[in-house]
C-alpha positions in Angstrom: -23.4 -4.2 3.8 -25.5 -7.4 4.0 -23.9 -10.1 6.0 -23.0 -13.2 3.7 -23.5 -16.7 4.5 -21.4 -18.8 6.6 -18.1 -19.7 4.8 -15.2 -22.2 6.3 -12.1 -20.1 7.2 -9.4 -20.6 4.4 -5.6 -20.3 5.0 -4.4 -18.0 2.4 -0.8 -16.4 1.8 -0.9 -12.5 1.0 1.9 -11.1 -1.0 2.5 -7.2 -0.9 5.1 -5.5 -3.4 4.5 -1.9 -2.8 5.4 1.9 -4.4 8.2 2.0 -2.1 10.0 -0.9 -4.7 11.7 -1.9 -1.6 10.6 -5.7 -1.5 7.8 -8.2 -1.0 6.3 -8.5 2.3 4.4 -12.0 2.2 1.8 -13.3 5.2 -0.2 -16.2 6.0 -4.0 -15.1 7.5 -6.9 -17.5 8.5 -10.3 -16.0 7.2 -13.5 -16.4 6.0 -13.2 -13.2 4.2 -15.1 -11.3 6.7 -13.4 -12.1 10.1 -10.1 -13.0 10.7 -9.6 -15.9 12.6 -6.0 -16.5 12.7 -2.7 -14.3 11.8 0.2 -16.9 11.2 3.6 -16.0 10.5 4.9 -13.2 8.1 8.1 -12.4 6.2 10.0 -9.7 3.9 12.1 -10.6 1.1 14.1 -7.4 0.0 14.5 -6.5 -3.8 18.4 -7.3 -4.7 19.8 -3.5 -6.0 19.4 -5.0 -9.8 15.7 -5.4 -9.3 14.9 -2.7 -7.9 16.8 -0.7 -10.3 15.0 -2.6 -13.4 11.5 -2.2 -11.9 12.3 1.6 -11.2 13.1 2.0 -14.8 10.0 0.1 -15.9 7.9 2.3 -13.7 9.4 5.6 -14.9 9.1 4.4 -18.8 5.7 2.5 -18.1 3.4 4.7 -20.2 5.3 3.9 -23.2 5.7 0.0 -22.7 3.5 -2.6 -24.2 3.1 -6.1 -22.5 5.6 -7.7 -24.6 8.4 -5.4 -24.0 11.5 -7.6 -23.6 12.3 -5.4 -20.7 9.1 -5.6 -19.1 8.8 -9.1 -19.8 12.3 -9.9 -18.0 11.8 -7.7 -15.0 8.0 -9.4 -14.5 9.9 -12.8 -14.9 12.1 -11.8 -12.4 9.5 -10.2 -9.9 7.8 -13.3 -10.2 10.9 -15.7 -9.2 11.4 -13.8 -6.0 7.7 -13.9 -5.1 7.6 -17.6 -5.5 10.8 -17.8 -3.1 9.0 -15.7 -0.7 5.7 -18.4 -0.6 8.7 -21.3 -0.2 10.3 -19.1 2.7 6.9 -18.3 4.5 5.8 -21.9 4.2 9.0 -23.1 5.7 8.2 -21.3 9.0 7.1 -22.8 11.8 3.1 -22.0 11.4 3.4 -21.5 7.6 2.1 -24.7 6.4 -1.5 -25.2 5.3 -1.8 -22.5 3.3 -4.8 -23.5 0.2 -4.8 -19.9 -1.8 -2.3 -17.1 -2.9 -3.6 -13.1 -2.9 -0.8 -11.7 -5.3 -1.1 -8.1 -5.6 2.0 -7.7 -8.0 4.0 -4.3 -8.8 2.2 -1.5 -9.4 3.8 0.3 -12.4 1.3 2.6 -13.7 -1.9 3.9 -11.8 -4.1 6.2 -13.7 -7.6 5.9 -12.5 -8.6 9.3 -14.8 -7.8 7.3 -17.8 -9.1 4.1 -16.6 -6.1 2.3 -16.1 -4.0 0.5 -13.1 -1.4 -1.6 -14.2 0.5 -4.1 -11.9 2.8 -6.5 -12.9 3.7 -10.1 -12.1 2.9 -13.5 -13.8 0.1 -15.0 -11.8 0.2 -18.5 -13.9 3.9 -18.9 -13.5 3.2 -17.8 -9.7 0.8 -20.9 -9.3 2.8 -23.2 -11.1 5.8 -22.6 -9.1 3.5 -22.9 -6.0 1.0 -25.7 -6.2 -1.5 -23.0 -5.0 -4.4 -21.2 -7.1 -3.9 -17.6 -7.2 -6.1 -14.8 -7.0 -4.9 -11.6 -8.4 -5.5 -7.9 -10.9 -7.8 -6.7 -7.7 -7.8 -3.1 -8.7 -9.1 -3.4 -12.6 -12.5 -4.0 -11.9 -12.8 -1.3 -9.7 -10.9 1.3 -12.1 -13.5 -0.6 -14.7 -16.5 0.5 -12.8 -15.4 4.3 -12.7 -13.5 3.7 -9.1 -9.8 5.0 -8.1 -9.0 1.1 -7.6 -7.1 2.1 -4.4 -6.9 1.9 -1.4 -8.5 -1.4 -1.0 -7.1 -2.1 2.2 -10.2 -0.6 4.3 -12.3 -3.6 4.4 -9.3 -5.4 6.2 -8.9 -2.3 8.3 -12.7 -2.7 9.5 -12.5 -6.5 10.1 -9.2 -6.3 12.5 -10.1 -2.8 14.9 -12.0 -4.1 17.8 -12.5 -1.8 21.2 -11.3 1.5 19.8 -13.0 4.8 20.4 -14.5 6.0 17.1 -14.0 7.6 14.9 -10.1 6.1 14.4 -7.9 6.5 11.4 -5.4 4.1 10.1 -2.8 5.6 8.3 0.1 3.8 6.1 2.9 5.4 4.8 4.5 3.4 2.1 5.5 5.1 -1.0 2.0 6.9 -1.0 0.4 7.4 1.8 -3.3 6.4 2.5 -5.5 6.7 4.9 -9.2 4.5 6.0 -11.3 6.5 8.5 -13.6 4.2 11.0 -16.6 5.9 12.0 -19.8 4.4 14.2 -22.3 2.2 12.9 -19.6 0.7 10.0 -19.0 4.4 8.1 -15.7 3.8 6.0 -14.1 6.5 4.8 -10.8 6.1 2.4 -8.3 7.7 0.2 -4.3 8.6 -0.4 -3.5 11.6 1.6 -0.2 12.5 -1.1 3.6 11.4 -1.0 4.6 8.9 2.0 8.1 7.6 1.6 8.7 7.7 -2.0 10.3 11.1 -2.2 12.2 11.0 0.7 13.4 7.4 -0.4 14.6 9.1 -3.7 15.8 12.0 -2.2 17.7 10.1 0.3 19.4 7.4 -2.6 20.4 10.6 -4.5 22.4 12.5 -2.1 23.2 9.3 0.6 23.4 6.2 -1.5 20.9 4.7 1.1 17.3 3.4 -0.1 16.0 5.9 2.7 16.0 8.0 5.1 17.1 5.8 8.1 15.4 6.7 11.4 15.2 10.1 9.9 18.7 11.3 10.3 18.3 13.6 7.3 15.4 15.5 8.1 16.5 16.0 11.8 19.4 18.0 10.6 17.4 20.3 8.6 15.3 23.0 8.5 11.9 23.2 6.4 11.6 25.8 3.8 8.1 27.2 4.0 7.4 29.0 1.3 8.3 26.3 -0.9 6.1 23.7 1.0 3.5 26.0 0.3 4.1 25.9 -2.8 4.0 22.3 -3.4 0.7 22.2 -1.2 -0.9 24.3 -3.7 -1.9 21.4 -5.9 -4.8 20.3 -7.7 -5.1 17.0 -5.6 -5.2 18.6 -2.3 -8.4 20.6 -3.5 -10.2 17.2 -4.8 -12.5 15.6 -2.3 -12.0 11.9 -0.9 -11.9 9.3 -2.5 -8.6 9.9 -4.5 -5.8 8.0 -5.4 -1.9 8.3 -6.7 0.4 7.1 -8.5 4.2 6.8 -7.3 5.5 9.5 -9.8 2.6 11.7 -9.3 4.4 14.3 -7.0 7.9 13.4 -8.5 8.4 16.7 -9.8 8.5 17.9 -5.9 12.4 16.3 -6.4 12.8 19.3 -8.6 11.4 21.7 -6.4 14.0 20.9 -3.9 16.6 20.3 -5.7 18.4 23.7 -4.7 18.3 22.8 -0.7 20.8 21.0 1.2 20.4 17.3 1.7 19.1 18.2 5.0 16.7 21.0 4.4 15.1 19.0 1.1 14.6 15.9 3.2 13.3 18.6 6.0 10.8 19.6 3.7 9.5 16.5 2.0 9.0 15.2 5.3 6.7 18.2 6.3 5.3 17.6 3.1 4.2 14.3 3.7 2.9 15.0 7.4 0.7 18.4 6.2 -0.5 16.5 3.0 -2.0 14.2 6.2 -3.2 17.0 8.0 -5.1 18.3 5.1 -6.9 15.5 4.2 -10.7 15.8 5.0 -12.4 13.4 7.0 -15.8 13.1 7.8 -15.1 13.9 11.6 -11.7 14.4 13.3 -10.5 10.5 14.6 -9.8 10.3 17.9 -6.3 8.6 17.4 -4.4 7.3 14.3 -2.4 4.2 14.4 0.0 4.3 11.4 1.4 0.9 9.4 4.2 0.9 6.5 8.0 1.9 6.7 7.0 5.6 7.6 6.0 4.5 11.2 10.0 3.7 11.6 10.8 7.9 10.7 10.2 9.5 14.0 10.5 12.9 12.0 7.2 11.8 10.5 5.9 10.2 13.4 6.8 13.3 15.9 5.7 15.7 13.2 2.2 13.9 12.8 1.4 14.2 16.4 2.3 17.8 16.3 0.0 18.6 12.9 -2.9 16.2 14.0 -3.3 17.2 17.8 -4.0 13.9 18.9 -2.4 10.3 19.7 -0.9 8.9 17.0 1.3 5.6 17.5 2.4 2.4 15.4 -0.1 -0.3 14.9 2.0 -2.4 17.0 0.2 -0.6 20.2 -2.8 -3.0 18.5 -0.9 -6.1 18.4 -0.8 -5.2 14.4 2.4 -6.0 12.3 2.9 -2.6 10.7 4.8 -4.7 8.3 2.4 -7.5 7.5 -0.5 -5.6 7.5 -1.0 -5.2 3.3 0.2 -8.2 2.8 -2.0 -10.1 5.3 -4.8 -7.7 3.6 -4.3 -9.4 0.0 -4.6 -12.8 1.6 -8.0 -11.8 2.8 -9.0 -9.9 -0.3 -8.1 -13.1 -2.1 -10.8 -15.0 -0.2 -13.6 -12.3 -0.6 -13.0 -12.7 -4.1 -13.5 -16.1 -4.1 -16.3 -15.9 -2.4 -18.0 -12.6 -4.8 -17.7 -10.3 -1.7 -16.8 -6.6 -2.4 -13.7 -5.4 -2.4 -14.1 -1.7 -2.7 -17.0 0.5 -2.4 -18.4 4.4 -2.9 -16.6 5.3 0.6 -13.4 3.6 -0.4 -12.6 3.9 -3.8 -15.3 6.2 -4.9 -16.9 3.3 -7.3 -20.7 3.8 -7.6 -21.8 0.6 -6.3 -20.1 -2.0 -3.8 -18.0 -3.9 -6.1 -15.6 -7.3 -6.2 -12.8 -8.0 -8.2 -9.5 -10.3 -8.7 -9.2 -13.1 -10.9 -8.6 -16.6 -9.8 -5.7 -18.7 -11.7 -4.5 -22.4 -11.3 -1.5 -24.3 -12.2 -2.1 -26.3 -15.0 -1.6 -29.6 -13.9 
């Protein structure tokens, strides 16, 4: 990739609401879109139970919805307002001042790149009006329209952050869906979704305990893996596809039906093993020497211990690098917003499978 001309760093707020449907992460980053000069404060605002339920209903019905559906519009309005609250809370924190731009991912409700479709809801114009800041949004559509997977978009940010580590190294994000960035010598980058992350475990835990996730892996730790069922779950065409490849949150939702005959503990153990085995089976150019993990899954000791056993190399949370594993994706969308303003690529053949380096994002400004 050619080096772009110099550009003054910009303080940008990145906003991310991921496929786990747990809430919004907001983070401030100062960047020229190539390197990161400063990482500011970060904050997480959980979704209230009512909003989470509305978003889950929208997600489950997304394939049949139109943009003017009243239920969708109501959910989008509430979602946007919650994002505005996150921005206000971040700007009120020490070090949160001076932002000139927002990178707004929105909430993915449908991701079907094979049909050239990806859909993130959230009203960028309303967010710009509420915050008084220009908003870059719609980060994935250009990549999907050009033939890419539209995900993952975090690899260029990982590459900008990673220094002084033996290569190749892998950064694994375990959100609702899990994805990996492989970083090799001479700037080599490859990325893809690996399979389910926390989504199946979260849904299973909620179904059996009423809690939004399997806290500390408590359910899975007490269960036994159904190895025969796990083998059937792994016999899916997705795992035979080469990278790059991506998933919708509901891509493996049928796994919940497959484990429905198991106890709560055995089901959780089998779903955790599914996430781990999918990561271990992901083909990469060369085996990473270390894996660093971000996203909520890094807090689940059953997942982390399983990954260490399956991968056979050191596995650690990204905090050992001095990174904030909760803020990383939000920071990324602040970084990508600045790249978008500069017309720099957000994706490439090795990250999403798009044929050429491709920029993306759209800029919306408040009406004065």
